[in-house]
KOLBA-758440 format. One line per 3 residues: number of its first residue (from 1); their letters; for each residue x, y, z of C-alpha. Coordinates in steps of 0.001 Angstrom, whole numbers. Layout:
<mikols>
NUM> A> X/Y/Z  ...
</mikols>
This chain:
<mikols>
1> MSG> -20268/24839/38946  -19625/26169/35413  -15980/25287/35671
4> TTT> -16806/21729/36756  -19271/21338/33891  -16755/22643/31404
7> AAA> -13980/20285/32691  -16430/17360/32447  -17373/18228/28862
10> RRR> -13706/18443/27989  -12931/15035/29385  -15856/13609/27458
13> RET> -14539/15128/24255  -10984/13860/24965  -12093/10285/25498
16> GAG> -15021/10140/23078  -17155/8698/25869  -20216/10572/24722
19> ANR> -19928/9680/21027  -21855/6942/19318  -19236/4549/18049
22> WVV> -21045/4223/14670  -20723/7955/14230  -17002/7606/15018
25> LVV> -16864/4912/12320  -18280/7441/9859  -15671/9991/10749
28> LCV> -12910/7386/10381  -14247/6227/6977  -14327/9823/5687
31> SLL> -10634/9997/6672  -9804/6834/4772  -11896/7865/1750
34> LVA> -9809/11023/1335  -6545/9141/1459  -7739/6450/-917
37> VDA> -9165/8909/-3415  -5959/10944/-3381  -3931/7910/-4229
40> TVL> -5586/7565/-7646  -7230/10889/-8468  -4054/12339/-9989
43> HVA> -3752/9624/-12619  -6237/11196/-14988  -4823/14649/-14359
46> VPA> -1274/13787/-15524  -1755/14986/-19102  -3123/18319/-17842
49> VTE> -327/18706/-15298  2278/17904/-17995  848/20559/-20345
52> DLT> 727/23267/-17658  3873/22714/-15659  5942/20985/-18365
55> PGA> 7896/18713/-15976  10777/16554/-17166  10428/12821/-17374
58> IEL> 11976/12246/-14018  9959/15064/-12442  6757/13554/-13839
61> LWI> 7636/10218/-12313  8220/11783/-8924  4966/13760/-9133
64> VDI> 3067/10435/-9556  5115/8187/-7218  6201/10419/-4338
67> YPL> 2776/10238/-2542  2547/6429/-2199  6343/6205/-1637
70> VCA> 6444/8636/1319  3164/7243/2672  4370/3657/2702
73> SLL> 7752/4699/4232  6251/6464/7246  3410/4158/8240
76> ILF> 5336/2354/10964  6813/5604/12294  3444/7380/12742
79> GTL> 1577/4169/13724  3949/3629/16692  4039/7318/17512
82> GDR> 303/7245/17838  575/4436/20332  2958/6637/22289
85> IGR> 1479/10170/22179  -2122/9394/21286  -3740/8070/18138
88> RRV> -6359/10757/17877  -3622/13476/18186  -1682/11979/15311
91> LLL> -4869/11662/13249  -5865/15264/13719  -2386/16409/12910
94> GYA> -2580/14320/9786  -5849/16092/8913  -4303/19493/9239
97> LFG> -1227/18563/7185  -3298/16904/4532  -5368/20067/4144
100> VAS> -2387/22423/3956  -581/20148/1516  -3701/19936/-675
103> AVA> -3858/23732/-983  -79/23949/-1848  -566/21241/-4480
106> ALA> -3651/22839/-5992  -1801/26199/-6394  1600/24801/-7386
109> DSA> 3158/26805/-10179  6135/24453/-10798  6873/20728/-10866
112> QVL> 9172/21041/-7873  6464/22644/-5647  3934/19942/-6720
115> IAA> 6440/17268/-5820  6962/18797/-2433  3305/19133/-1865
118> RAL> 2639/15532/-2866  5356/14378/-496  3607/16273/2387
121> LGV> 273/14650/1359  2115/11315/1797  3203/12347/5309
124> GGA> -362/13336/6107  -1648/9986/4633  789/8057/6752
127> MIM> -489/9780/9905  -4132/9145/8952  -4179/5510/7710
130> PAT> -2900/3507/10756  -4659/5866/13163  -8054/5059/11657
133> LSI> -7565/1363/12146  -6080/1567/15655  -8896/3962/16789
136> LRQ> -11394/1563/15297  -9722/-1180/17366  -10279/918/20436
139> VFP> -13827/2070/19728  -15088/-1466/18885  -13666/-3760/21708
142> ARR> -16236/-6508/20963  -14933/-8572/18053  -18332/-9126/16368
145> ERA> -18951/-5383/16085  -15400/-4713/15200  -15648/-7196/12313
148> LAI> -18734/-5308/10953  -16897/-1941/11361  -13784/-3367/9457
151> GVW> -16109/-4515/6701  -17527/-1054/6298  -13972/404/6542
154> SAV> -12703/-1934/3801  -15699/-1261/1559  -15026/2504/1757
157> AAV> -11377/1855/771  -12599/22/-2299  -14949/2899/-3166
160> GAA> -12173/5447/-2768  -9896/3648/-5093  -12584/3506/-7811
163> VGP> -13946/6966/-7250  -10538/8692/-7611  -10230/8447/-11452
166> LLG> -13926/9105/-12027  -13939/12145/-9712  -10696/13430/-11275
169> GFL> -12094/13095/-14801  -15304/14982/-13800  -13325/17868/-12183
172> LEH> -10950/18134/-15227  -13928/18550/-17497  -15130/21512/-15541
175> FWW> -12160/23069/-13704  -8361/23145/-13886  -6142/20286/-12693
178> GSV> -5534/21831/-9188  -9181/21154/-8368  -8377/17458/-7835
181> FLI> -6421/18615/-4725  -8670/21497/-3733  -11622/19222/-2954
184> NIP> -9765/17896/106  -9800/21284/1892  -13473/21659/2829
187> LML> -13649/18036/3891  -10602/18464/6094  -12059/21692/7589
190> VSL> -15097/19658/8679  -13162/16571/9762  -10872/18480/12095
193> PVG> -13435/19891/14544  -15730/16848/14240  -12811/14505/14887
196> RLL> -11680/16613/17861  -15115/16484/19313  -16048/12878/18644
199> LPE> -13090/10671/18316  -11672/9024/21495  -8047/9401/22507
202> SKG> -6092/6240/23342  -2553/5288/23857  -470/2193/24268
205> ERD> 2047/1308/26904  4305/4258/27892  7171/2274/29429
208> GPW> 10488/3393/28247  11480/6016/25659  10130/6068/22122
211> DVV> 12835/4560/19811  13408/7513/17491  16458/5899/15896
214> GAL> 14477/2736/15183  11626/4694/13780  13925/6537/11353
217> MAA> 15621/3265/10359  12298/1736/9537  11256/4794/7506
220> AGL> 14540/4909/5572  14570/1118/4986  11014/1061/3728
223> FGV> 11702/4077/1393  14575/2221/-171  12716/-984/-572
226> VLG> 9597/558/-1968  11594/2791/-4319  13557/-163/-5587
229> VKR> 10390/-2251/-6058  8668/604/-7918  11699/1006/-10320
232> LGG> 11538/-2736/-10943  7855/-2440/-11642  8653/280/-14127
235> GED> 10832/-1996/-16116  14198/-693/-14952  17258/-2852/-15007
238> PLS> 17563/-4648/-11556  21350/-4169/-11636  21161/-459/-12361
241> LFT> 22637/1876/-9718  19316/3684/-8960  17470/353/-8474
244> AVP> 19938/-1932/-6774  21361/571/-4283  18022/1657/-2809
247> LLA> 16804/-1963/-2695  19878/-3321/-973  20355/-331/1343
250> GAG> 16627/-447/2316  16779/-4282/2938  19904/-3753/5049
253> LLV> 18281/-1048/7204  15217/-3188/7747  17336/-6150/8912
256> AFV> 19193/-3855/11290  15840/-2432/12409  14588/-6000/13252
259> RRQ> 17842/-6787/15157  17639/-3557/17085  13980/-4218/18074
262> RRR> 14844/-7680/19414  17601/-6261/21582  15627/-3393/23134
265> RHP> 13804/-3728/26424  11027/-1500/25099  10945/-2017/21348
268> LID> 9162/196/18860  7232/-2780/17543  6765/-5985/19528
271> LTM> 8091/-8516/16997  6800/-11368/19166  3427/-10640/17424
274> FSR> 4933/-12368/14409  5350/-15560/16463  1620/-15743/16604
277> PAF> 505/-17878/13553  -2702/-15856/13020  -828/-12484/12940
280> STS> 1994/-13558/10705  -218/-15506/8358  -2638/-12544/8080
283> VGC> 191/-10242/7065  1430/-12770/4487  -2130/-13139/3047
286> IVL> -2461/-9275/2722  845/-9246/697  -241/-12005/-1637
289> AML> -3706/-10656/-2144  -2463/-7137/-3010  283/-8663/-5164
292> ALV> -2444/-10253/-7330  -4910/-7368/-7237  -2714/-4420/-8302
295> GLE> -780/-6182/-11023  -4021/-7632/-12514  -5826/-4318/-12421
298> LIA> -2900/-2635/-14261  -2791/-5283/-16929  -6596/-5429/-17210
301> AQY> -6737/-1716/-17831  -4132/-1969/-20582  -6051/-4877/-22146
304> LQL> -9336/-3009/-22127  -7805/192/-23617  -5144/-1179/-25994
307> VLE> -6539/-4466/-27152  -10268/-3790/-26981  -9693/-112/-27755
310> LSP> -12173/1130/-25115  -12129/4752/-24005  -10857/5628/-20481
313> LET> -14525/6121/-19358  -15603/2810/-20886  -12647/1207/-19181
316> GLR> -13656/2560/-15790  -17240/1385/-16339  -16011/-2136/-17225
319> LLP> -13910/-2252/-14033  -16828/-867/-11902  -18355/-4364/-11186
322> LTV> -15060/-5290/-9514  -15451/-2326/-7054  -19213/-3046/-6462
325> AAM> -18436/-6679/-5714  -15691/-5632/-3323  -18077/-3327/-1514
328> AAG> -20676/-6138/-1219  -17989/-8452/181  -16854/-5838/2722
331> LAG> -20470/-5278/3996  -21183/-9106/4093  -17762/-9947/5527
334> AKL> -18768/-9770/9229  -21516/-12361/8858  -19373/-14590/6691
337> LQR> -16527/-14470/9273  -18911/-15318/12109  -20468/-18093/10160
340> FGP> -17397/-19777/8621  -14398/-18501/10631  -11126/-16873/9472
343> RTM> -9553/-20088/7957  -12428/-20990/5699  -13161/-17442/4793
346> VCF> -9685/-16463/3710  -9121/-19815/1953  -12446/-19420/69
349> GFC> -11484/-15815/-874  -8182/-16966/-2414  -9749/-19903/-4182
352> LTA> -12610/-17796/-5660  -10094/-15231/-6813  -7912/-17919/-8386
355> AAV> -11034/-19182/-10134  -11855/-15688/-11426  -8282/-15356/-12768
358> VTL> -8501/-18706/-14571  -11894/-17730/-15985  -10382/-14518/-17428
361> TAM> -7800/-16531/-19391  -10671/-17019/-21873  -10241/-13317/-22861
364> GGE> -9039/-12895/-26446  -8665/-10210/-29029  -12403/-9658/-29180
367> DNA> -14677/-8100/-26638  -16628/-10554/-24417  -18643/-8414/-22025
370> PLL> -20382/-11255/-20103  -17077/-13024/-19548  -15423/-9815/-18226
373> LTG> -18415/-9099/-15978  -18373/-12606/-14500  -14593/-12556/-13958
376> FVM> -14412/-9087/-12416  -17285/-9743/-10063  -15669/-13011/-8890
379> LGF> -12349/-11185/-8576  -13695/-8238/-6599  -15694/-10374/-4162
382> GLE> -12896/-12898/-3624  -10136/-10435/-3073  -12214/-8353/-687
385> VTL> -13259/-11383/1339  -9557/-12395/1531  -8391/-8906/2621
388> FGA> -11280/-8565/5067  -10599/-11818/6840  -6881/-11112/6942
391> YES> -7137/-7572/8326  -9676/-8585/10948  -7636/-11496/12125
394> MLS> -4409/-9429/12219  -5953/-6588/14148  -7786/-8830/16598
397> EAP> -4607/-10854/17234  -2568/-7791/18110  -2575/-6533/21758
400> PEQ> -4734/-3249/22190  -1695/-1327/23328  72/-2262/19978
403> AGG> -2947/-1341/17862  -1122/1486/16028  2016/-574/15299
406> AAA> -165/-3500/14111  -2272/-1288/11855  983/176/10482
409> IGE> 2296/-3302/9715  -943/-4167/7924  -951/-1045/5798
412> TSY> 2822/-1451/5004  2133/-5012/3845  -666/-3659/1675
415> QLG> 1687/-1142/40  4543/-3597/-342  2274/-6205/-1870
418> AGI> 995/-3627/-4363  4505/-2605/-5328  5822/-6154/-5635
421> GIA> 2803/-7159/-7644  3401/-4484/-10251  7076/-5410/-10418
424> LLG> 6572/-9257/-10435  3562/-9547/-12725  4820/-6791/-14960
427> SVM> 8107/-8716/-15447  6094/-11943/-16156  3989/-10046/-18646
430> NAA> 7049/-8561/-20430  8860/-11990/-20481  5836/-13606/-22132
433> YAP> 5016/-10663/-24528  8446/-9731/-25986  9298/-13116/-27687
436> GLA> 6191/-12951/-29804  7614/-9841/-31532  11196/-11105/-31925
439> SVS> 10707/-11760/-35671  7780/-10209/-37504  7576/-10698/-41288
442> GVP> 8290/-7452/-43137  9335/-5491/-40003  12936/-4360/-39573
445> PQD> 14565/-6062/-36517  15191/-2706/-34721  11534/-1820/-35060
448> AAA> 10400/-5314/-33840  12795/-4879/-30846  11257/-1484/-29986
451> AGH> 7721/-2918/-30242  8712/-5665/-27826  9032/-3068/-24942
454> SLG> 5260/-2493/-24574  1953/-2763/-26549  1697/1046/-26565
457> EAY> 5118/1349/-28115  4285/-1364/-30651  1270/679/-31837
460> EVA> 3523/3719/-32180  6016/1812/-34293  3172/297/-36365
463> ARL> 1706/3733/-37049  5149/4976/-38061  5673/2052/-40504
466> GGG> 2223/2244/-41970  861/31/-44751  1110/-3749/-44658
469> PGE> 4126/-3975/-42280  2346/-1699/-39838  -866/-3763/-39866
472> VLR> 1181/-7048/-39424  3061/-5608/-36495  -46/-4258/-34849
475> SAA> -1829/-7633/-35183  1285/-9581/-33895  1562/-7222/-30870
478> RHA> -2113/-7747/-29950  -1705/-11508/-30144  1535/-11348/-28145
481> FVH> -68/-9193/-25487  -3126/-11528/-25084  -686/-14496/-24816
484> GLH> 1341/-12633/-22145  -1876/-11770/-20378  -2866/-15489/-20183
487> VTL> 573/-16464/-18843  386/-13712/-16188  -3063/-14727/-15172
490> LVS> -1909/-18377/-14677  965/-17178/-12596  -1376/-15135/-10500
493> AGL> -3626/-18128/-10035  -689/-20097/-8734  198/-17319/-6215
496> LLL> -3388/-17125/-5077  -3573/-20869/-4503  -343/-20521/-2445
499> GAV> -2237/-17953/-362  -5069/-20405/148  -2590/-22927/1474
502> MAL> -1020/-20289/3778  -4420/-19394/5158  -4818/-22896/6592
505> RLP> -2692/-21601/9531  -5470/-19176/10544  -7819/-20105/13388
508> RAM> -10696/-22310/12447  -13314/-20309/14404  -13839/-16661/15152
511> ECG> -13331/-16215/18960  -15729/-13530/20068  -15139/-13112/23768
514> EPA> -16617/-9868/24949  -14357/-7469/26877  -14513/-8020/30649
517> GPA> -15175/-4414/31430  -14889/-814/30225  -12020/159/27994
520> EVP> -8928/1440/29681  -7525/4573/28099  -4782/6732/29423
523> GPR> -6334/10043/30418  -4724/12996/28641  -4346/14998/31874
526> QGA> -3201/12168/34069  413/11754/35284  2811/9837/33153
529> GAP> 1803/6146/32917  -1327/6639/35090  -4292/4965/33377
532> ARV> -7674/6596/33655  -10654/4297/33253  -13420/5461/30935
535> ESV> -16443/3811/29633  -16258/2285/26214  -17674/4445/23414
538> R> -21402/3843/23214
</mikols>
């Protein structure tokens, strides 16, 4: 009797059948929060890391960039692996790796160790991110409830991105820089047993072998493309060896990956999903929304700190309404989607964001707090509405057995959009800013050319010149930056309106057919390919 009871309890733990699905959502959101916070928490710690570990310029760049680079590269690999061996299993392995890597990063005594630890954090993040969305797809089979769950999930993502710098700043005021990593460990120690107990296991189709070669091709191709895009965003020469080679090699590998998947009887990713207008359009909308968001946030932060001369804390507080508005949109997204449908919702989100961007073109050299508040609230709400509608449509359109691969595609689109946004809008900004400093009265041509690289460098040159020429250069640089900002905002508005047109291919109404019966999840102790029917998580 005892053995039977123990076996039954084990089966319930393995399938999550006894867990409340809203409790499962909380566990998944905690997972996402950790990954989102870790993506931004290091930014404020860079000066302290530089002082302690004294990394070279290249090492410092890798310390900051290796985490998102590795994470973006491996999303498809681990998303499809979860479909094969079990999404909960991959998620729990990601928890464990994330905790171990956090400890190594916190105690790193050299730049090389910190880079390696950050790379491991990227591997753990790539295991966690698609698994949270694919398990959410399994736990909430009814689309209405799933829409609400995705709204909460996306609101948590917005909170994590905003909390990272604030939490990092607080910890640095009271502890050493390693504390920004150490906070992950107790949360992971709680998440591992709770996740093992409550999260349901699910798998996709198990026909045919897992395409290991294809997974590695996708990872290497994405690594090259993301690395090249990041270097472009950093202002590197597009024709330089270390920019062009990764970009071209990565693009070539991705083309080869697509051709390989089309030929295989059991592909790693079912590319026929892209033939569905709702799926391919949703992916495109995610790319365009992130392209606008990340580039604008970066430029807005520079404007607040360098033009308005606000402190980092004041800058964070000015950007806080954007995050609060995004949270509100995430929580209201389910009702908006049910009321208006994906097409209207995503179109409205793009148009509202474009209106916010055009409103912000009224920013000048003087502080205008009401204008910034209005623009950032519109921007946060519009972008989150767009992302919510696109993610929900993409995930609902994908077959349940391809949930991991679909989630990985969505997250990869998110990362690529962010990287392309920094590169594209940064290039537009530089092209509009530099000509304003080509000839400044009383400033030597070589100094004017150096000032044309960035506003921060212009301030350094102005301080070195001093006196009247320094003041003239500083004023000219501020005006040139504001002009460049206006041009960049108008380009962003055009891209956002393009997204609104693209969203017209989405379904007009939200189809909310309830699942016909209980969810079908492969039992972990069944024979290969034998499905075990379990009740949906209640």
